[in-house]
N, C-alpha and C positions, 0 to 999 in steps of 0.2 A: 098749661092745658090749652089745647087747640079747641076753639069754639067760642061762641059769643063774642065778647069784646076782644078777646085775644086774636081773633081772626081778622081784625082790622089792620094788624101789622103784617105785611107780607112776609113770607118765609125768609127771603133773602135779607130782610132788615133785621132778622134775629141773629145774624152772623156778626162776628167781631168786625169783619171787613166785608161788607156786602158786595164790593167790587170783585171779590174772588169767587162769587157764585158761578157755577155750581160746585165748586171745590172748597167752599168756605168751611171754617170750623164752627160747629153749631153745638148748642147744649139742649135745644128743644127737640124731643123725639118726633114731634109732628113735622117740624122743619127738616129734620134729617130724612124722614120718609119722602117728603116732596123733593128734596135735593136728589135722593136716589132715583126717584121716578124721572126727574128731569135729565139726569145723566144717562140712564138706560134708554130713555126715549130719544135723546139726541143721537146716541150710538146706533140705535135701530133705524132711525130715519136716514142717517148717513149710509149705513150698510145696505139699505134697500133703495137708496136714492130717492127718498120721498121729500118733496118740498112741503112747506106748511100747507099750501093750497091742496096738494095731492093727498096729504094725510087727512085734511079736513073733509075732502070729498069722500075718501075711503071709509072714514070713521063716523061721519055725521057730526063731528065736534067742530064748533066754530073755530076758524083760523086764528082769530085773536085770542081765544081761550087757550089754544095750543101755545101760541107765542108767549102769553103771560105765564103759563106753567113752566116753560123752558127757561124763562128769565127770572123765575122765583117771585113773580109779582102777584100770584094768586094761590089759593088753597084749592086744589082740584077735588071734585067730589068722586065718590066711588064709581058712579056710572061713567064719568068722563075717562077715568083711568082704565076701566074695563073696555070701553069702546076703542080707545087708542091701542091698547095691547092686542085686542082682537084684530084690528085692521093691520097691525104690523106682524101678527103671529108671534108676539114676544110677551113674556111675563114681565110686567112692570112693577109688580108688588114687591116691596122690600121684605127680606127675610130677617129674622132676629139677629143673625150674625152681622148684617149691615149696620144695625143700630149699635151693636157692641163695638164694632170696629171703627165707626166713623164719628161717634160722638166724642166730644172733648172729655177729658178726665174729670171735669167739674160736675158732670151729670152722669147718672147711670140709670139703667132700667132694671127693675127688680127681676131676678131670675125666676123662671117658672118652677114652681115646686111640685106641681102635680098636674096630671092630665085633666082636661075639662071634665071627663066622665068621672073622675075621682072626687070632684068637689061636691060638697053636701048642698 
């Protein structure tokens, strides 16, 4: 579970081989989400020719916070991801298919069995 004491371990350190970040094999769904965000963010920055400083200026997110996210050294908060995505005009949020396709076979995410409105 991501949060509390678990957040002391950076996402990349939850990989079997942290040196392969952001393409490492992971079993933690939170780390998979951060890895997805890092990969999409990297591609968007390259595609739009944004430097760390340029993205920091455009998004209002600290340059070091962006660097740490890209390197898997931090757990970004929702506001940070939203600001970065807005500045790049890119959806950074992972979709369920990302989790199912990128997590190792040792872990799984329970399938959704009903819509939110169907729950009691």
